[in-house]
C-alpha atoms as a printed R data frame, in Angstrom:
    type eleno elety resid chain resno       x       y        z
1   ATOM     1    CA   UNK     A     1 -78.267 115.877 -125.584
2   ATOM     2    CA   UNK     A     2 -77.094 114.923 -128.837
3   ATOM     3    CA   UNK     A     3 -73.443 112.243 -128.110
4   ATOM     4    CA   UNK     A     4 -71.423 115.047 -129.809
5   ATOM     5    CA   UNK     A     5 -72.486 117.181 -127.133
6   ATOM     6    CA   UNK     A     6 -72.008 114.958 -124.752
7   ATOM     7    CA   UNK     A     7 -68.206 114.151 -125.956
8   ATOM     8    CA   UNK     A     8 -66.744 117.340 -124.569
9   ATOM     9    CA   UNK     A     9 -68.648 116.648 -120.625
10  ATOM    10    CA   UNK     A    10 -67.727 113.085 -120.334
11  ATOM    11    CA   UNK     A    11 -63.841 114.098 -121.488
12  ATOM    12    CA   UNK     A    12 -64.399 116.770 -118.553
13  ATOM    13    CA   UNK     A    13 -65.531 113.915 -116.350
14  ATOM    14    CA   UNK     A    14 -62.737 112.004 -117.277
15  ATOM    15    CA   UNK     A    15 -60.183 114.591 -116.065
16  ATOM    16    CA   UNK     A    16 -61.805 115.588 -112.914
17  ATOM    17    CA   UNK     A    17 -62.435 111.825 -111.634
18  ATOM    18    CA   UNK     A    18 -58.469 111.450 -112.529
19  ATOM    19    CA   UNK     A    19 -57.618 114.727 -110.751
20  ATOM    20    CA   UNK     A    20 -59.533 113.676 -107.391
21  ATOM    21    CA   UNK     A    21 -58.054 110.613 -108.181
22  ATOM    22    CA   UNK     A    22 -54.206 111.913 -107.774
23  ATOM    23    CA   UNK     A    23 -55.639 113.596 -104.791
24  ATOM    24    CA   UNK     A    24 -57.521 110.515 -102.978
25  ATOM    25    CA   UNK     A    25 -55.027 107.839 -103.763
26  ATOM    26    CA   UNK     A    26 -51.719 109.611 -104.698
27  ATOM    27    CA   UNK     A    27 -49.562 107.023 -103.372
28  ATOM    28    CA   UNK     A    28 -50.493 104.584 -106.864
29  ATOM    29    CA   UNK     A    29 -49.864 107.948 -108.951
30  ATOM    30    CA   UNK     A    30 -46.325 108.297 -106.783
31  ATOM    31    CA   UNK     A    31 -44.856 105.537 -108.304
32  ATOM    32    CA   UNK     A    32 -45.203 106.187 -111.791
33  ATOM    33    CA   UNK     A    33 -43.376 109.420 -111.840
34  ATOM    34    CA   UNK     A    34 -40.632 108.953 -113.946
35  ATOM    35    CA   UNK     A    35 -37.449 109.091 -111.740
36  ATOM    36    CA   UNK     A    36 -35.660 111.473 -114.349
37  ATOM    37    CA   UNK     A    37 -37.780 114.331 -113.074
38  ATOM    38    CA   UNK     A    38 -36.739 116.695 -110.601
39  ATOM    39    CA   UNK     A    39 -38.139 116.896 -106.880
40  ATOM    40    CA   UNK     A    40 -40.905 114.819 -105.055
41  ATOM    41    CA   UNK     A    41 -43.033 112.227 -106.792
42  ATOM    42    CA   UNK     A    42 -45.796 113.745 -105.058
43  ATOM    43    CA   UNK     A    43 -45.231 116.954 -106.111
44  ATOM    44    CA   UNK     A    44 -45.227 115.827 -109.541
45  ATOM    45    CA   UNK     A    45 -48.799 113.737 -108.786
46  ATOM    46    CA   UNK     A    46 -50.608 116.688 -107.129
47  ATOM    47    CA   UNK     A    47 -49.544 119.246 -110.022
48  ATOM    48    CA   UNK     A    48 -50.928 116.607 -112.462
49  ATOM    49    CA   UNK     A    49 -54.167 116.294 -110.525
50  ATOM    50    CA   UNK     A    50 -54.136 120.391 -110.352
51  ATOM    51    CA   UNK     A    51 -53.605 120.615 -114.273
52  ATOM    52    CA   UNK     A    52 -56.390 117.489 -114.665
53  ATOM    53    CA   UNK     A    53 -59.184 119.843 -112.774
54  ATOM    54    CA   UNK     A    54 -58.009 122.949 -114.991
55  ATOM    55    CA   UNK     A    55 -58.444 121.082 -118.346
56  ATOM    56    CA   UNK     A    56 -61.609 119.621 -117.090
57  ATOM    57    CA   UNK     A    57 -63.073 122.984 -116.250
58  ATOM    58    CA   UNK     A    58 -62.083 124.623 -119.373
59  ATOM    59    CA   UNK     A    59 -62.838 121.356 -121.505
60  ATOM    60    CA   UNK     A    60 -66.464 121.692 -119.717
61  ATOM    61    CA   UNK     A    61 -66.929 125.590 -121.036
62  ATOM    62    CA   UNK     A    62 -67.478 126.085 -124.411
63  ATOM    63    CA   UNK     A    63 -66.036 129.449 -124.556
64  ATOM    64    CA   UNK     A    64 -62.847 127.425 -123.400
65  ATOM    65    CA   UNK     A    65 -63.221 124.168 -124.695
66  ATOM    66    CA   UNK     A    66 -61.152 124.335 -128.032
67  ATOM    67    CA   UNK     A    67 -57.913 125.569 -126.423
68  ATOM    68    CA   UNK     A    68 -58.682 123.343 -123.461
69  ATOM    69    CA   UNK     A    69 -59.099 120.144 -125.258
70  ATOM    70    CA   UNK     A    70 -56.095 120.692 -127.389
71  ATOM    71    CA   UNK     A    71 -54.418 120.987 -124.144
72  ATOM    72    CA   UNK     A    72 -55.999 118.167 -122.995
73  ATOM    73    CA   UNK     A    73 -54.383 116.191 -125.614
74  ATOM    74    CA   UNK     A    74 -51.044 117.869 -125.493
75  ATOM    75    CA   UNK     A    75 -51.013 115.924 -121.849
76  ATOM    76    CA   UNK     A    76 -52.244 113.055 -122.244
77  ATOM    77    CA   UNK     A    77 -49.026 113.027 -124.683
78  ATOM    78    CA   UNK     A    78 -46.897 114.278 -121.951
79  ATOM    79    CA   UNK     A    79 -47.974 111.899 -119.420
80  ATOM    80    CA   UNK     A    80 -47.400 109.064 -121.420
81  ATOM    81    CA   UNK     A    81 -43.720 108.963 -120.327
82  ATOM    82    CA   UNK     A    82 -45.349 107.465 -116.441
83  ATOM    83    CA   UNK     A    83 -47.230 105.397 -118.392
84  ATOM    84    CA   UNK     A    84 -44.099 103.711 -119.702
85  ATOM    85    CA   UNK     A    85 -42.198 104.077 -116.388
86  ATOM    86    CA   UNK     A    86 -45.355 101.830 -114.939
87  ATOM    87    CA   UNK     A    87 -44.632  99.111 -117.612
88  ATOM    88    CA   UNK     A    88 -41.065  98.904 -117.073
89  ATOM    89    CA   UNK     A    89 -41.671  98.578 -113.456
90  ATOM    90    CA   UNK     A    90 -44.753  95.851 -113.301
91  ATOM    91    CA   UNK     A    91 -42.841  93.889 -115.998
92  ATOM    92    CA   UNK     A    92 -42.393  91.022 -112.929
93  ATOM    93    CA   UNK     A    93 -45.586  91.390 -111.603
94  ATOM    94    CA   UNK     A    94 -47.798  88.485 -112.117
95  ATOM    95    CA   UNK     A    95 -49.434  88.582 -115.129
96  ATOM    96    CA   UNK     A    96 -52.938  90.250 -114.949
97  ATOM    97    CA   UNK     A    97 -50.596  93.333 -113.246
98  ATOM    98    CA   UNK     A    98 -48.388  93.363 -116.119
99  ATOM    99    CA   UNK     A    99 -51.043  92.959 -118.870
100 ATOM   100    CA   UNK     A   100 -52.779  95.869 -117.165
101 ATOM   101    CA   UNK     A   101 -49.798  97.923 -117.067
102 ATOM   102    CA   UNK     A   102 -49.128  96.958 -120.855
103 ATOM   103    CA   UNK     A   103 -52.409  97.550 -122.108
104 ATOM   104    CA   UNK     A   104 -52.388 101.307 -120.714
105 ATOM   105    CA   UNK     A   105 -49.751 102.259 -123.143
106 ATOM   106    CA   UNK     A   106 -51.926 102.121 -126.555
107 ATOM   107    CA   UNK     A   107 -54.783 103.852 -125.027
108 ATOM   108    CA   UNK     A   108 -53.150 106.977 -124.461
109 ATOM   109    CA   UNK     A   109 -53.835 107.360 -128.128
110 ATOM   110    CA   UNK     A   110 -57.327 106.844 -128.282
111 ATOM   111    CA   UNK     A   111 -57.525 109.412 -125.507
112 ATOM   112    CA   UNK     A   112 -55.231 111.717 -127.596
113 ATOM   113    CA   UNK     A   113 -57.714 111.503 -130.245
114 ATOM   114    CA   UNK     A   114 -61.045 112.421 -128.249
115 ATOM   115    CA   UNK     A   115 -59.417 115.044 -127.070
116 ATOM   116    CA   UNK     A   116 -58.159 116.488 -130.610
117 ATOM   117    CA   UNK     A   117 -61.803 115.578 -131.699
118 ATOM   118    CA   UNK     A   118 -63.253 117.895 -128.810
119 ATOM   119    CA   UNK     A   119 -61.396 120.484 -130.142
120 ATOM   120    CA   UNK     A   120 -62.094 120.413 -133.745
121 ATOM   121    CA   UNK     A   121 -66.167 120.145 -132.494
122 ATOM   122    CA   UNK     A   122 -65.446 122.788 -130.649
123 ATOM   123    CA   UNK     A   123 -63.727 125.238 -133.731
124 ATOM   124    CA   UNK     A   124 -65.994 128.203 -134.289
125 ATOM   125    CA   UNK     A   125 -67.438 128.521 -130.975
126 ATOM   126    CA   UNK     A   126 -65.483 130.965 -128.643
């Protein structure tokens, strides 16, 4: 399978894995939920896990790939505040943890670009 054909499936796998993680180890995700959001952090953690499963399914299927990939790009932008929250909260942690939290911030850019690339590759397919 050519690399471009694997890309959507790899993105779907990443999303599905993240969805599983949100349910398997929710505490780490709860801690990154921005405190300005209403309701319980666990509710936001579970909701984002469900969204990741739905996006994974949409990206995996050629018929829904374009729309799901665009929604994935928007989702990656939407969860950026959680990465900011983590970076703020971890600023007093040991250097390796602080570095990891800070490294997550620019990581959103290639994720958004990847999802947009999958959407572009899916244009014309329905």
